[in-house]
C-alpha positions as CSV (number, residue, x, y, z in Angstrom):
1,M,198.8,-89.4,-89.6
2,S,196.4,-91.2,-92.2
3,E,194.0,-91.9,-89.5
4,M,193.9,-87.8,-89.5
5,I,192.6,-87.4,-93.1
6,T,188.8,-87.0,-93.1
7,V,186.5,-87.5,-96.1
8,G,184.6,-84.3,-97.5
9,L,187.9,-82.3,-98.2
10,T,187.1,-78.9,-99.6
11,L,189.1,-78.6,-102.9
12,N,189.4,-75.4,-104.5
13,E,190.6,-74.7,-108.1
14,P,193.6,-76.9,-109.0
15,V,197.2,-75.6,-108.8
16,Y,197.8,-78.2,-111.4
17,D,195.8,-79.4,-114.1
18,E,196.5,-80.9,-117.5
19,T,195.1,-83.8,-119.9
20,I,198.0,-86.5,-120.6
21,P,197.4,-88.0,-124.1
22,A,197.2,-91.5,-124.7
23,G,200.3,-93.7,-124.4
24,E,202.4,-90.8,-122.9
25,P,204.7,-90.7,-119.4
26,W,204.1,-88.2,-117.0
27,Y,206.0,-87.4,-113.6
28,R,205.7,-84.9,-110.8
29,V,206.0,-84.1,-107.0
30,V,202.7,-83.9,-105.3
31,K,203.7,-82.6,-101.9
32,A,202.3,-83.6,-98.4
33,G,198.8,-82.6,-97.8
34,E,198.1,-82.4,-101.6
35,V,195.5,-84.1,-103.2
36,L,196.0,-85.8,-106.7
37,R,192.8,-86.4,-109.0
38,I,193.2,-88.7,-111.9
39,V,189.9,-88.7,-114.1
40,D,189.7,-91.6,-116.8
41,L,188.0,-89.1,-119.5
42,E,186.8,-92.0,-121.9
43,G,186.6,-94.8,-119.8
44,C,188.6,-98.2,-119.6
45,Q,192.1,-96.8,-119.5
46,A,194.7,-98.3,-117.6
47,V,196.9,-95.6,-115.7
48,D,199.9,-97.4,-114.7
49,T,201.7,-95.7,-111.9
50,L,204.7,-95.8,-109.6
51,F,205.2,-93.6,-106.2
52,Y,208.7,-92.7,-104.6
53,N,209.6,-90.5,-101.8
54,A,210.5,-87.4,-103.1
55,N,213.2,-86.6,-100.6
56,D,214.7,-90.1,-100.8
57,V,213.6,-92.1,-103.9
58,T,215.3,-95.4,-102.4
59,E,212.1,-95.4,-100.5
60,R,209.5,-96.5,-103.1
61,Y,205.8,-97.9,-102.9
62,S,205.7,-101.5,-102.1
63,A,202.8,-103.8,-103.5
64,P,203.4,-106.7,-101.0
65,Q,203.5,-104.1,-98.0
66,T,200.3,-102.3,-99.3
67,I,198.6,-105.7,-99.9
68,V,199.6,-106.8,-96.4
69,R,198.3,-103.6,-94.7
70,Q,194.9,-103.4,-96.3
71,K,194.7,-107.2,-96.6
72,N,193.2,-106.9,-100.1
73,I,194.7,-107.3,-103.5
74,F,192.7,-104.4,-105.0
75,V,193.3,-100.7,-104.3
76,E,190.0,-98.9,-103.2
77,T,188.5,-95.9,-100.9
78,G,190.6,-96.2,-98.0
79,T,193.4,-98.1,-99.3
80,E,196.9,-96.8,-98.2
81,L,199.8,-96.9,-100.5
82,V,202.8,-98.3,-98.4
83,S,206.5,-97.9,-99.2
84,N,209.3,-100.1,-98.9
85,L,210.0,-98.8,-95.5
86,G,206.5,-99.3,-94.1
87,N,205.6,-95.9,-94.3
88,T,202.2,-94.7,-96.0
89,M,203.1,-92.5,-99.0
90,M,199.2,-91.6,-100.2
91,K,196.0,-92.7,-99.3
92,V,193.1,-93.3,-101.3
93,I,190.2,-90.6,-100.5
94,S,187.8,-90.9,-103.2
95,D,187.2,-93.3,-105.9
96,T,184.2,-93.7,-108.3
97,C,185.5,-96.9,-110.1
98,G,185.7,-99.3,-107.3
99,R,188.6,-101.5,-108.0
100,H,192.2,-100.9,-109.1
101,D,194.7,-103.6,-109.7
102,T,198.0,-103.8,-108.1
103,L,199.1,-107.3,-108.9
104,G,199.2,-107.2,-113.2
105,G,202.5,-105.1,-113.4
106,A,203.3,-102.9,-116.7
107,C,203.4,-104.0,-120.1
108,S,206.9,-104.5,-121.7
109,A,208.5,-105.2,-125.2
110,E,209.2,-108.9,-123.5
111,S,205.9,-109.6,-122.1
112,N,204.2,-108.1,-125.3
113,T,206.1,-111.0,-127.2
114,V,205.3,-113.6,-124.7
115,R,201.8,-113.1,-124.4
116,Y,200.8,-112.2,-128.1
117,A,203.5,-112.8,-130.8
118,L,207.2,-112.1,-131.5
119,D,206.1,-109.0,-134.1
120,K,204.7,-107.2,-131.3
121,L,208.2,-106.7,-129.7
122,D,208.7,-103.0,-131.3
123,M,205.2,-102.2,-129.6
124,H,205.1,-99.1,-127.3
125,S,205.2,-99.7,-123.6
126,C,204.5,-98.9,-120.0
127,R,208.3,-100.1,-119.4
128,D,209.5,-98.0,-122.2
129,N,207.6,-94.9,-121.0
130,Y,209.1,-95.5,-116.8
131,L,212.7,-95.7,-118.5
132,L,212.4,-92.5,-120.6
133,A,211.1,-90.7,-117.7
134,L,213.7,-92.4,-115.1
135,G,216.3,-91.4,-117.1
136,Q,215.3,-88.1,-117.1
137,M,215.2,-87.9,-113.5
138,G,218.8,-89.3,-113.1
139,M,217.1,-92.8,-112.3
140,D,217.5,-96.2,-114.2
141,K,216.0,-99.8,-114.6
142,R,217.0,-100.5,-111.1
143,D,214.5,-98.1,-109.9
144,L,211.6,-100.0,-111.4
145,V,209.3,-101.5,-108.8
146,S,205.9,-103.1,-109.2
147,N,203.1,-100.7,-109.9
148,I,199.6,-99.8,-109.4
149,N,197.1,-100.1,-112.5
150,F,194.8,-97.6,-111.8
151,F,191.2,-98.3,-113.4
152,M,192.6,-101.4,-114.7
153,N,190.5,-104.8,-114.0
154,V,192.6,-107.7,-112.9
155,P,190.6,-110.7,-111.1
156,V,191.8,-113.6,-109.9
157,E,190.6,-116.7,-111.6
158,A,189.2,-120.0,-109.6
159,D,192.7,-121.6,-110.8
160,G,194.8,-118.6,-108.9
161,T,195.9,-117.1,-112.3
162,L,195.5,-113.3,-113.0
163,A,193.1,-112.5,-115.9
164,I,193.2,-109.1,-117.7
165,I,189.4,-108.4,-118.7
166,D,187.3,-105.5,-119.9
167,G,187.7,-102.1,-117.2
168,I,184.8,-101.5,-115.0
169,S,185.7,-97.7,-115.2
170,S,183.0,-95.7,-117.3
171,P,184.0,-92.1,-118.9
172,G,185.0,-89.6,-116.0
173,S,185.6,-92.3,-113.5
174,T,188.1,-90.6,-110.8
175,I,190.3,-91.4,-108.1
176,E,191.6,-89.0,-105.4
177,L,195.0,-89.5,-103.4
178,F,196.1,-87.5,-100.7
179,A,199.8,-87.4,-100.3
180,L,201.1,-88.2,-96.8
181,M,204.8,-87.2,-97.9
182,D,206.2,-85.5,-100.6
183,T,205.8,-88.2,-103.3
184,L,207.2,-88.5,-106.7
185,V,204.4,-89.8,-108.7
186,L,205.4,-91.5,-112.2
187,I,202.6,-92.4,-114.7
188,S,202.9,-94.4,-117.9
189,N,199.5,-93.6,-119.7
190,C,199.3,-97.4,-120.9
191,P,199.9,-97.4,-124.8
192,Q,198.6,-101.0,-124.7
193,L,196.9,-102.3,-127.8
194,N,196.7,-106.0,-127.3
195,N,194.5,-106.7,-124.5
196,P,191.2,-104.9,-123.1
197,C,193.0,-103.0,-120.3
198,N,192.5,-100.1,-122.6
199,A,189.6,-101.0,-124.5
200,F,192.0,-101.5,-127.3
201,N,192.0,-98.1,-127.8
202,P,194.1,-96.2,-125.5
203,S,192.8,-92.8,-124.4
204,P,193.9,-89.6,-122.6
205,V,193.4,-89.0,-118.9
206,R,193.3,-85.6,-116.9
207,L,195.7,-85.3,-114.0
208,S,195.0,-82.7,-111.4
209,I,196.6,-81.5,-108.0
210,Y,194.8,-79.6,-105.2
211,K,195.9,-77.8,-101.9
212,P,192.8,-78.8,-99.5
213,V,191.1,-75.9,-97.4
């Protein structure tokens, strides 16, 4: 089915359009055939994102299957986001940034203390956002899986380690995802202050949903 998606889809006015404040969670179902557009309004803002089959949340995004399918550790135009059942959930049909991370994971109280300092324990994190939103949807921490970090730059160093360095997205950088199934999208607009994934200054992003014509 994904091969049937063509470039140059015509998008009219969005059926949904909202600006998400820095550090806040967001979730919504993007129906099959719709396009989700994420805009990094100020540049260098990590948008940590999870995906679930809206009709059966036991099917969810799989980083390993996505990487194997693309033979690429980065998300870019043409990337198919693959579920734990091997199905394509969404496909990247447009991207003005050029690189998105699917290995670095989400920040948490635990990782903040290990990476930075014990006094960072109480800092807000993406894991906190996820658990809050999942609880509102009747899910829990057992439903957490590896996420995609849109607009986040996590290269692999020569020794095989991952590095979180300055982002490459600029104000207005955009990625568009075409849904091939009804997809529950859960976002944490990352609140991280301790590394350059948000340029040490978390900022808002714009989320729009379109029905192509």
